[in-house]
C-alpha atoms as a printed R data frame, in Angstrom:
    type eleno elety resid chain resno       x       y       z
1   ATOM     1    CA   MET     A     1 119.168 102.153  72.983
2   ATOM     2    CA   THR     A     2 116.564 101.204  75.573
3   ATOM     3    CA   THR     A     3 117.813  99.665  78.807
4   ATOM     4    CA   PHE     A     4 115.854  98.430  81.793
5   ATOM     5    CA   ARG     A     5 116.676  98.871  85.455
6   ATOM     6    CA   ARG     A     6 115.109  98.797  88.912
7   ATOM     7    CA   PHE     A     7 113.552 101.836  90.562
8   ATOM     8    CA   ARG     A     8 115.779 104.480  92.117
9   ATOM     9    CA   ASN     A     9 114.738 106.931  94.817
10  ATOM    10    CA   THR     A    10 115.361 109.835  92.420
11  ATOM    11    CA   ASP     A    11 112.842 108.530  89.854
12  ATOM    12    CA   PRO     A    12 109.431 109.844  91.093
13  ATOM    13    CA   PRO     A    13 109.434 113.205  89.200
14  ATOM    14    CA   ALA     A    14 110.209 111.460  85.893
15  ATOM    15    CA   LEU     A    15 107.680 108.697  86.613
16  ATOM    16    CA   ALA     A    16 104.988 111.290  87.331
17  ATOM    17    CA   ASP     A    17 105.747 112.919  83.973
18  ATOM    18    CA   VAL     A    18 105.469 109.566  82.198
19  ATOM    19    CA   TRP     A    19 102.190 108.849  84.006
20  ATOM    20    CA   ASN     A    20 100.638 112.141  82.946
21  ATOM    21    CA   GLU     A    21 101.761 111.738  79.340
22  ATOM    22    CA   ALA     A    22 100.653 108.112  79.055
23  ATOM    23    CA   HIS     A    23  97.463 108.055  81.139
24  ATOM    24    CA   THR     A    24  95.154 110.629  79.600
25  ATOM    25    CA   ALA     A    25  91.881 108.647  79.561
26  ATOM    26    CA   ARG     A    26  88.988 109.059  81.983
27  ATOM    27    CA   GLY     A    27  90.098 106.390  84.465
28  ATOM    28    CA   ALA     A    28  93.477 107.813  85.500
29  ATOM    29    CA   TYR     A    29  94.172 110.186  88.374
30  ATOM    30    CA   PRO     A    30  96.274 113.170  87.125
31  ATOM    31    CA   LEU     A    31  99.483 113.333  89.161
32  ATOM    32    CA   ARG     A    32  99.916 116.960  90.110
33  ATOM    33    CA   THR     A    33 102.769 116.033  92.417
34  ATOM    34    CA   PRO     A    34 105.126 113.016  92.671
35  ATOM    35    CA   ALA     A    35 104.110 112.773  96.348
36  ATOM    36    CA   LEU     A    36 101.023 110.867  95.224
37  ATOM    37    CA   LEU     A    37 103.302 108.030  94.133
38  ATOM    38    CA   GLU     A    38 104.620 107.867  97.691
39  ATOM    39    CA   ARG     A    39 101.084 107.674  99.052
40  ATOM    40    CA   TRP     A    40  99.704 104.996  96.745
41  ATOM    41    CA   VAL     A    41 102.785 103.016  95.619
42  ATOM    42    CA   LEU     A    42 106.129 103.635  97.291
43  ATOM    43    CA   GLY     A    43 104.715 103.746 100.814
44  ATOM    44    CA   LYS     A    44 103.200 100.262 100.684
45  ATOM    45    CA   PRO     A    45 104.869  97.948 103.236
46  ATOM    46    CA   TYR     A    46 105.545  95.355 100.517
47  ATOM    47    CA   PHE     A    47 106.869  97.762  97.855
48  ATOM    48    CA   ASP     A    48 109.983  96.282  96.247
49  ATOM    49    CA   HIS     A    49 112.414  98.383  94.216
50  ATOM    50    CA   ASP     A    50 112.948  95.403  91.922
51  ATOM    51    CA   GLY     A    51 109.241  95.295  91.054
52  ATOM    52    CA   LEU     A    52 109.189  98.802  89.581
53  ATOM    53    CA   ILE     A    53 110.988  98.552  86.249
54  ATOM    54    CA   VAL     A    54 112.165 101.711  84.484
55  ATOM    55    CA   ALA     A    55 112.976 101.923  80.766
56  ATOM    56    CA   GLU     A    56 115.402 104.609  79.722
57  ATOM    57    CA   ASP     A    57 117.426 105.689  76.713
58  ATOM    58    CA   ASP     A    58 120.652 107.552  77.413
59  ATOM    59    CA   GLY     A    59 119.343 108.601  80.835
60  ATOM    60    CA   ARG     A    60 115.899 109.746  79.604
61  ATOM    61    CA   VAL     A    61 113.029 107.794  81.145
62  ATOM    62    CA   GLN     A    62 110.825 106.338  78.401
63  ATOM    63    CA   GLY     A    63 108.393 104.379  80.536
64  ATOM    64    CA   TYR     A    64 107.921 102.111  83.516
65  ATOM    65    CA   ALA     A    65 106.021  99.026  84.656
66  ATOM    66    CA   LEU     A    66 104.951  98.078  88.164
67  ATOM    67    CA   ALA     A    67 104.443  94.533  89.458
68  ATOM    68    CA   GLY     A    68 103.487  93.002  92.797
69  ATOM    69    CA   PHE     A    69 101.799  90.047  94.420
70  ATOM    70    CA   ALA     A    70  98.238  89.166  95.349
71  ATOM    71    CA   PRO     A    71  97.234  88.309  98.922
72  ATOM    72    CA   THR     A    72  96.504  84.950 100.455
73  ATOM    73    CA   PRO     A    73  92.807  83.975 100.667
74  ATOM    74    CA   GLU     A    74  92.757  85.150 104.291
75  ATOM    75    CA   LEU     A    75  93.959  88.636 103.224
76  ATOM    76    CA   ASP     A    76  96.622  88.572 105.912
77  ATOM    77    CA   ALA     A    77  99.811  88.005 103.874
78  ATOM    78    CA   LEU     A    78 101.279  88.086 100.389
79  ATOM    79    CA   SER     A    79 101.096  85.042  98.141
80  ATOM    80    CA   PHE     A    80 104.205  84.875  95.979
81  ATOM    81    CA   ALA     A    81 102.477  82.317  93.777
82  ATOM    82    CA   ASP     A    82 100.187  84.981  92.274
83  ATOM    83    CA   GLY     A    83 101.982  87.761  90.401
84  ATOM    84    CA   VAL     A    84 100.259  90.879  89.101
85  ATOM    85    CA   VAL     A    85 101.393  93.382  86.464
86  ATOM    86    CA   CYS     A    86  99.662  96.452  87.877
87  ATOM    87    CA   SER     A    87 100.666  99.254  85.533
88  ATOM    88    CA   VAL     A    88 102.547  99.818  82.279
89  ATOM    89    CA   ALA     A    89 103.172 103.304  80.903
90  ATOM    90    CA   VAL     A    90 105.262 104.454  77.950
91  ATOM    91    CA   ARG     A    91 105.610 108.000  76.664
92  ATOM    92    CA   PRO     A    92 103.619 108.429  73.403
93  ATOM    93    CA   GLY     A    93 106.771 109.253  71.440
94  ATOM    94    CA   ASP     A    94 108.467 106.038  72.559
95  ATOM    95    CA   ARG     A    95 105.684 103.610  71.672
96  ATOM    96    CA   ARG     A    96 105.867 100.902  69.017
97  ATOM    97    CA   LYS     A    97 109.571 100.486  69.687
98  ATOM    98    CA   GLY     A    98 109.339  97.406  71.906
99  ATOM    99    CA   VAL     A    99 109.565  99.393  75.143
100 ATOM   100    CA   GLY     A   100 106.224  98.216  76.522
101 ATOM   101    CA   ARG     A   101 106.897  94.611  75.581
102 ATOM   102    CA   GLY     A   102 110.298  94.754  77.242
103 ATOM   103    CA   LEU     A   103 108.823  96.238  80.408
104 ATOM   104    CA   VAL     A   104 106.239  93.459  80.672
105 ATOM   105    CA   GLU     A   105 108.896  90.811  80.101
106 ATOM   106    CA   GLN     A   106 111.013  92.335  82.854
107 ATOM   107    CA   CYS     A   107 108.009  92.319  85.199
108 ATOM   108    CA   GLU     A   108 107.266  88.694  84.399
109 ATOM   109    CA   ALA     A   109 110.867  87.702  85.027
110 ATOM   110    CA   TYR     A   110 110.777  89.487  88.402
111 ATOM   111    CA   LEU     A   111 107.504  87.811  89.421
112 ATOM   112    CA   VAL     A   112 108.628  84.330  88.369
113 ATOM   113    CA   ARG     A   113 111.966  84.799  90.127
114 ATOM   114    CA   LYS     A   114 110.018  85.486  93.333
115 ATOM   115    CA   GLY     A   115 107.919  82.352  92.906
116 ATOM   116    CA   ALA     A   116 104.898  83.292  90.747
117 ATOM   117    CA   ARG     A   117 103.019  80.377  89.198
118 ATOM   118    CA   THR     A   118 100.280  82.479  87.592
119 ATOM   119    CA   LEU     A   119 100.565  85.900  85.981
120 ATOM   120    CA   ARG     A   120  97.821  88.514  85.971
121 ATOM   121    CA   ALA     A   121  97.717  91.836  84.112
122 ATOM   122    CA   GLY     A   122  95.272  94.416  85.398
123 ATOM   123    CA   PRO     A   123  94.714  94.713  89.164
124 ATOM   124    CA   VAL     A   124  91.248  93.743  90.397
125 ATOM   125    CA   TRP     A   125  90.142  93.294  93.993
126 ATOM   126    CA   PRO     A   126  91.675  91.564  95.866
127 ATOM   127    CA   GLN     A   127  94.536  90.920  93.399
128 ATOM   128    CA   CYS     A   128  95.526  94.591  93.508
129 ATOM   129    CA   PRO     A   129  98.806  95.304  95.306
130 ATOM   130    CA   PHE     A   130  99.044  98.616  93.433
131 ATOM   131    CA   GLY     A   131  96.637 100.734  91.413
132 ATOM   132    CA   PHE     A   132  93.934 101.637  93.903
133 ATOM   133    CA   GLY     A   133  93.710 105.397  94.320
134 ATOM   134    CA   LEU     A   134  95.478 106.229  91.054
135 ATOM   135    CA   TYR     A   135  93.775 104.252  88.299
136 ATOM   136    CA   GLY     A   136  90.312 102.842  87.762
137 ATOM   137    CA   GLY     A   137  88.174 105.101  89.948
138 ATOM   138    CA   THR     A   138  86.276 103.743  92.932
139 ATOM   139    CA   ASN     A   139  88.096 100.411  93.008
140 ATOM   140    CA   CYS     A   140  90.476  98.341  90.871
141 ATOM   141    CA   PRO     A   141  88.574  97.135  87.772
142 ATOM   142    CA   GLY     A   142  91.528  95.883  85.704
143 ATOM   143    CA   PHE     A   143  92.540  97.824  82.587
144 ATOM   144    CA   LEU     A   144  89.738 100.000  81.261
145 ATOM   145    CA   ALA     A   145  88.194  99.941  77.798
146 ATOM   146    CA   SER     A   146  88.634 103.725  77.757
147 ATOM   147    CA   ASP     A   147  92.354 102.924  77.387
148 ATOM   148    CA   PRO     A   148  91.990 101.462  73.887
149 ATOM   149    CA   ASP     A   149  95.600 100.288  73.590
150 ATOM   150    CA   ALA     A   150  95.504  98.095  76.712
151 ATOM   151    CA   ASP     A   151  93.441  95.175  75.399
152 ATOM   152    CA   PRO     A   152  95.322  94.533  72.138
153 ATOM   153    CA   PHE     A   153  98.661  95.039  73.890
154 ATOM   154    CA   PHE     A   154  98.121  92.445  76.607
155 ATOM   155    CA   ARG     A   155  96.535  89.974  74.204
156 ATOM   156    CA   SER     A   156  99.670  90.293  72.063
157 ATOM   157    CA   GLN     A   157 101.730  89.385  75.155
158 ATOM   158    CA   GLY     A   158  99.838  86.113  75.559
159 ATOM   159    CA   TYR     A   159  97.313  87.233  78.181
160 ATOM   160    CA   ALA     A   160  93.658  86.178  77.964
161 ATOM   161    CA   PRO     A   161  90.661  87.974  79.522
162 ATOM   162    CA   ALA     A   162  89.829  86.478  82.920
163 ATOM   163    CA   GLY     A   163  87.037  88.721  84.190
164 ATOM   164    CA   GLN     A   164  85.326  92.063  83.715
165 ATOM   165    CA   THR     A   165  84.094  94.836  85.991
166 ATOM   166    CA   PHE     A   166  81.387  97.261  84.922
167 ATOM   167    CA   VAL     A   167  81.842 100.914  85.895
168 ATOM   168    CA   PHE     A   168  78.622 102.779  86.684
169 ATOM   169    CA   GLN     A   169  78.162 106.466  87.417
170 ATOM   170    CA   LYS     A   170  75.343 108.776  88.375
171 ATOM   171    CA   LYS     A   171  75.514 112.487  87.618
172 ATOM   172    CA   LEU     A   172  74.183 114.440  90.553
173 ATOM   173    CA   ASP     A   173  73.561 117.756  88.794
174 ATOM   174    CA   GLN     A   174  70.069 116.602  87.873
175 ATOM   175    CA   PRO     A   175  67.010 115.393  89.827
176 ATOM   176    CA   LEU     A   176  67.298 111.930  91.355
177 ATOM   177    CA   THR     A   177  64.568 109.465  90.444
178 ATOM   178    CA   ALA     A   178  65.128 106.083  92.074
179 ATOM   179    CA   ALA     A   179  61.595 105.553  93.321
180 ATOM   180    CA   ASP     A   180  60.488 102.167  94.598
181 ATOM   181    CA   ALA     A   181  57.106 101.205  96.037
182 ATOM   182    CA   ARG     A   182  58.902  99.479  98.918
183 ATOM   183    CA   PHE     A   183  60.678 102.600 100.118
184 ATOM   184    CA   GLY     A   184  57.775 103.962 102.171
185 ATOM   185    CA   LEU     A   185  57.571 100.917 104.445
186 ATOM   186    CA   LEU     A   186  61.330 100.554 104.617
187 ATOM   187    CA   ARG     A   187  61.827 104.163 105.744
188 ATOM   188    CA   ARG     A   188  59.409 103.639 108.614
189 ATOM   189    CA   ARG     A   189  61.478 100.784 109.960
190 ATOM   190    CA   TYR     A   190  65.042 101.618 108.936
191 ATOM   191    CA   GLU     A   191  67.024 104.748 109.674
192 ATOM   192    CA   THR     A   192  70.121 105.967 107.815
193 ATOM   193    CA   GLN     A   193  73.220 106.662 109.870
194 ATOM   194    CA   ILE     A   194  76.406 108.330 108.640
195 ATOM   195    CA   LEU     A   195  79.546 107.727 110.627
196 ATOM   196    CA   ARG     A   196  83.254 107.415 110.301
197 ATOM   197    CA   ALA     A   197  84.107 104.028 108.847
198 ATOM   198    CA   ALA     A   198  84.984 101.357 111.362
199 ATOM   199    CA   ALA     A   199  88.407  99.733 111.493
200 ATOM   200    CA   VAL     A   200  89.386  98.089 108.209
201 ATOM   201    CA   PRO     A   201  88.560  94.367 108.157
202 ATOM   202    CA   SER     A   202  91.985  92.985 107.188
203 ATOM   203    CA   TRP     A   203  95.683  93.689 106.791
204 ATOM   204    CA   TRP     A   204  95.181  93.742 103.023
205 ATOM   205    CA   HIS     A   205  92.450  96.397 103.239
206 ATOM   206    CA   GLU     A   206  94.828  98.489 105.332
207 ATOM   207    CA   CYS     A   207  97.599  98.108 102.750
208 ATOM   208    CA   VAL     A   208  95.461  98.790  99.672
209 ATOM   209    CA   TRP     A   209  93.329 101.583 101.084
210 ATOM   210    CA   GLY     A   210  96.329 103.226 102.710
211 ATOM   211    CA   THR     A   211  95.524 106.679 104.090
212 ATOM   212    CA   LEU     A   212  91.948 106.555 102.844
213 ATOM   213    CA   ASP     A   213  89.491 108.093 105.323
214 ATOM   214    CA   PRO     A   214  86.102 106.741 104.200
215 ATOM   215    CA   VAL     A   215  82.616 107.348 105.567
216 ATOM   216    CA   GLU     A   216  80.231 104.507 106.344
217 ATOM   217    CA   PHE     A   217  76.518 104.677 105.598
218 ATOM   218    CA   ARG     A   218  74.284 102.296 107.530
219 ATOM   219    CA   LEU     A   219  70.643 101.347 107.544
220 ATOM   220    CA   VAL     A   220  69.733 100.349 111.104
221 ATOM   221    CA   ASP     A   221  66.581  98.602 112.268
222 ATOM   222    CA   LYS     A   222  64.688 100.921 114.629
223 ATOM   223    CA   LEU     A   223  62.550  98.006 115.830
224 ATOM   224    CA   ALA     A   224  65.575  95.910 116.794
225 ATOM   225    CA   ASN     A   225  67.744  98.236 118.907
226 ATOM   226    CA   ASN     A   226  69.329  99.853 115.838
227 ATOM   227    CA   LEU     A   227  70.820  96.585 114.632
228 ATOM   228    CA   PRO     A   228  72.648  97.221 111.314
229 ATOM   229    CA   ALA     A   229  70.758  95.889 108.297
230 ATOM   230    CA   ALA     A   230  72.870  97.232 105.426
231 ATOM   231    CA   ARG     A   231  76.050  99.206 104.986
232 ATOM   232    CA   ALA     A   232  78.309 100.778 102.367
233 ATOM   233    CA   VAL     A   233  81.619 102.641 102.415
234 ATOM   234    CA   VAL     A   234  81.940 105.944 100.562
235 ATOM   235    CA   TRP     A   235  85.137 107.812  99.744
236 ATOM   236    CA   GLU     A   236  85.929 111.032  97.917
237 ATOM   237    CA   LEU     A   237  87.575 110.380  94.563
238 ATOM   238    CA   GLU     A   238  89.751 113.473  94.852
239 ATOM   239    CA   GLY     A   239  91.855 113.791  91.682
240 ATOM   240    CA   TYR     A   240  89.340 111.923  89.533
241 ATOM   241    CA   GLY     A   241  87.093 114.924  89.998
242 ATOM   242    CA   TRP     A   242  89.686 117.054  88.214
243 ATOM   243    CA   ARG     A   243  89.554 114.633  85.291
244 ATOM   244    CA   TRP     A   244  85.755 114.391  85.205
245 ATOM   245    CA   GLY     A   245  85.000 118.054  85.853
246 ATOM   246    CA   PHE     A   246  82.949 117.503  89.038
247 ATOM   247    CA   PRO     A   247  83.694 116.712  92.682
248 ATOM   248    CA   SER     A   248  83.220 112.935  92.799
249 ATOM   249    CA   ALA     A   249  82.710 110.115  95.261
250 ATOM   250    CA   GLY     A   250  82.690 106.329  95.049
251 ATOM   251    CA   ILE     A   251  80.695 103.634  96.841
252 ATOM   252    CA   LEU     A   252  82.616 100.568  98.039
253 ATOM   253    CA   ASP     A   253  81.658  97.329  99.727
254 ATOM   254    CA   ILE     A   254  77.845  97.356  99.635
255 ATOM   255    CA   GLN     A   255  76.521  94.758 102.084
256 ATOM   256    CA   VAL     A   256  73.049  93.645 103.185
257 ATOM   257    CA   ARG     A   257  72.364  91.172 105.979
258 ATOM   258    CA   ASP     A   258  71.680  87.726 104.531
259 ATOM   259    CA   ASP     A   259  68.186  87.450 106.018
260 ATOM   260    CA   LEU     A   260  67.140  90.842 104.601
261 ATOM   261    CA   ARG     A   261  68.204  90.542 100.981
262 ATOM   262    CA   ARG     A   262  65.857  91.095  98.025
263 ATOM   263    CA   GLN     A   263  63.704  93.492 100.028
264 ATOM   264    CA   GLY     A   264  64.979  96.754  98.521
265 ATOM   265    CA   LEU     A   265  67.382  97.726 101.301
266 ATOM   266    CA   ALA     A   266  70.445  98.020  99.048
267 ATOM   267    CA   LYS     A   267  68.539 100.179  96.575
268 ATOM   268    CA   LEU     A   268  67.250 102.373  99.402
269 ATOM   269    CA   LEU     A   269  70.749 102.726 100.818
270 ATOM   270    CA   ILE     A   270  72.184 103.789  97.455
271 ATOM   271    CA   SER     A   271  69.378 106.314  96.967
272 ATOM   272    CA   GLN     A   272  70.090 107.784 100.409
273 ATOM   273    CA   ILE     A   273  73.805 108.025  99.614
274 ATOM   274    CA   LEU     A   274  73.120 109.737  96.284
275 ATOM   275    CA   ARG     A   275  70.869 112.317  97.942
276 ATOM   276    CA   PHE     A   276  73.455 113.003 100.640
277 ATOM   277    CA   LEU     A   277  76.223 113.468  98.079
278 ATOM   278    CA   GLN     A   278  73.993 115.737  96.007
279 ATOM   279    CA   ASP     A   279  73.306 117.871  99.098
280 ATOM   280    CA   GLN     A   280  77.062 118.080  99.664
281 ATOM   281    CA   PHE     A   281  77.541 119.397  96.106
282 ATOM   282    CA   PHE     A   282  79.198 116.338  94.659
283 ATOM   283    CA   GLY     A   283  78.646 116.038  90.927
284 ATOM   284    CA   ILE     A   284  79.317 112.331  90.255
285 ATOM   285    CA   CYS     A   285  78.937 109.108  92.206
286 ATOM   286    CA   GLU     A   286  80.562 105.916  90.946
287 ATOM   287    CA   VAL     A   287  79.957 102.241  91.734
288 ATOM   288    CA   GLN     A   288  81.805  99.269  90.240
289 ATOM   289    CA   ALA     A   289  80.228  95.844  89.794
290 ATOM   290    CA   PRO     A   290  82.092  92.676  88.784
291 ATOM   291    CA   ALA     A   291  80.392  90.865  85.927
292 ATOM   292    CA   ASP     A   292  80.298  87.676  88.003
293 ATOM   293    CA   ARG     A   293  78.062  89.434  90.554
294 ATOM   294    CA   PRO     A   294  74.866  89.882  88.518
295 ATOM   295    CA   GLU     A   295  72.880  90.977  91.567
296 ATOM   296    CA   LEU     A   296  75.175  93.993  92.035
297 ATOM   297    CA   VAL     A   297  75.066  94.814  88.311
298 ATOM   298    CA   ALA     A   298  71.256  94.699  88.436
299 ATOM   299    CA   LEU     A   299  71.242  96.884  91.570
300 ATOM   300    CA   CYS     A   300  73.316  99.586  89.878
301 ATOM   301    CA   ARG     A   301  70.964  99.667  86.923
302 ATOM   302    CA   ALA     A   302  67.853  99.641  89.105
303 ATOM   303    CA   ALA     A   303  69.252 102.580  91.088
304 ATOM   304    CA   GLY     A   304  69.505 104.627  87.899
305 ATOM   305    CA   LEU     A   305  73.266 104.507  87.380
306 ATOM   306    CA   ASP     A   306  74.652 104.512  83.841
307 ATOM   307    CA   GLN     A   307  77.478 102.295  82.640
308 ATOM   308    CA   VAL     A   308  80.389 104.493  81.520
309 ATOM   309    CA   ASP     A   309  83.257 102.023  81.200
310 ATOM   310    CA   VAL     A   310  84.315  98.419  81.678
311 ATOM   311    CA   GLY     A   311  87.555  97.007  83.040
312 ATOM   312    CA   THR     A   312  89.190  93.710  82.130
313 ATOM   313    CA   THR     A   313  91.752  91.652  84.008
314 ATOM   314    CA   TYR     A   314  93.934  89.185  82.108
315 ATOM   315    CA   THR     A   315  95.853  86.062  83.079
316 ATOM   316    CA   LYS     A   316  98.334  83.669  81.586
317 ATOM   317    CA   PRO     A   317 100.243  80.695  82.962
318 ATOM   318    CA   VAL     A   318 103.931  81.024  83.529
319 ATOM   319    CA   PRO     A   319 105.680  79.637  80.424
320 ATOM   320    CA   GLU     A   320 107.498  76.413  81.188
321 ATOM   321    CA   GLY     A   321 110.839  77.869  80.188
322 ATOM   322    CA   MET     A   322 110.467  80.604  82.829
323 ATOM   323    CA   GLN     A   323 109.492  78.388  85.745
324 ATOM   324    CA   VAL     A   324 112.019  78.152  88.549
325 ATOM   325    CA   PRO     A   325 111.926  76.233  91.835
326 ATOM   326    CA   LEU     A   326 110.399  78.166  94.721
327 ATOM   327    CA   SER     A   327 113.138  79.808  96.741
328 ATOM   328    CA   ARG     A   328 110.869  81.081  99.530
329 ATOM   329    CA   PRO     A   329 107.509  80.274 101.130
330 ATOM   330    CA   THR     A   330 104.474  81.108  98.982
331 ATOM   331    CA   GLY     A   331 103.034  83.205 101.793
332 ATOM   332    CA   TRP     A   332 104.704  86.209 103.386
333 ATOM   333    CA   THR     A   333 103.582  87.609 106.710
334 ATOM   334    CA   PRO     A   334 104.716  91.139 107.581
335 ATOM   335    CA   VAL     A   335 106.358  92.296 110.755
336 ATOM   336    CA   SER     A   336 103.675  93.605 113.101
337 ATOM   337    CA   LEU     A   337 102.402  96.992 112.018
338 ATOM   338    CA   GLY     A   338 100.281  97.540 115.090
339 ATOM   339    CA   LEU     A   339  97.083  96.533 113.303
């Protein structure tokens, strides 16, 4: 008979096995060692043993589910009002037995007990306490369409789609053709710089990105004392490359100065990044674009990237019967971490 319990420190090897059996689609990082769980999940400063629910039958782990909380709007603390079901995995042989449903119910009960007033399934930036680095690729896009069981499962649990993120990729084993008539003039004025990424902009970035060591690409204005005009962060997608068959990299946080938008700078920056990655023998570059940012979606297509997947995040209100009075503040500020 299936029973549910909180995470134990001896669980990581079994959880890694469940992960590898359950997450076989293109968007999951193969766990070659349980140490990756320490890096991307267990080592988070807000990780709570009670939020990682394990399902087992006579001591054999059947599956798990992981829940956490979104940040405050300032990205400097947790908001216990916003709960997120970040991951659900059940061994193939234990599916259709109510294990997944039970895991989600246990997660919901944990989140509501802590003060959640809204429930989300599928981490998406910035509502992504866990998931980055292990699932979804470059960023957190929600649950991917390449996992065909995710959408019907969460709909059956009362969740409704609340947003989509398009996943674009460019294969770099072929010639790059992102020509633009504006590039000639832009190259005369703007120079590309590659440098180690500056300090992360918030406590939440530090928590989510963890030990990530990204590179920053900048376009600087040569006529204005090298003032930055556009920037993007690039990181190596490590284990995703094993899944996709090529060394891979992802582009995060593309920004252009407000007074310089719609002049082709973002497209030029992406083309420069693609050429650099190609020269470094990367085989795939990925960019994710939320559907509610049509300018970024259009940029990806204009730069010659192909849509390969789409992620969906789901929400549902806390059922009235589950609501409990708040027992703690809705915001949680950590002890100083020296940031």
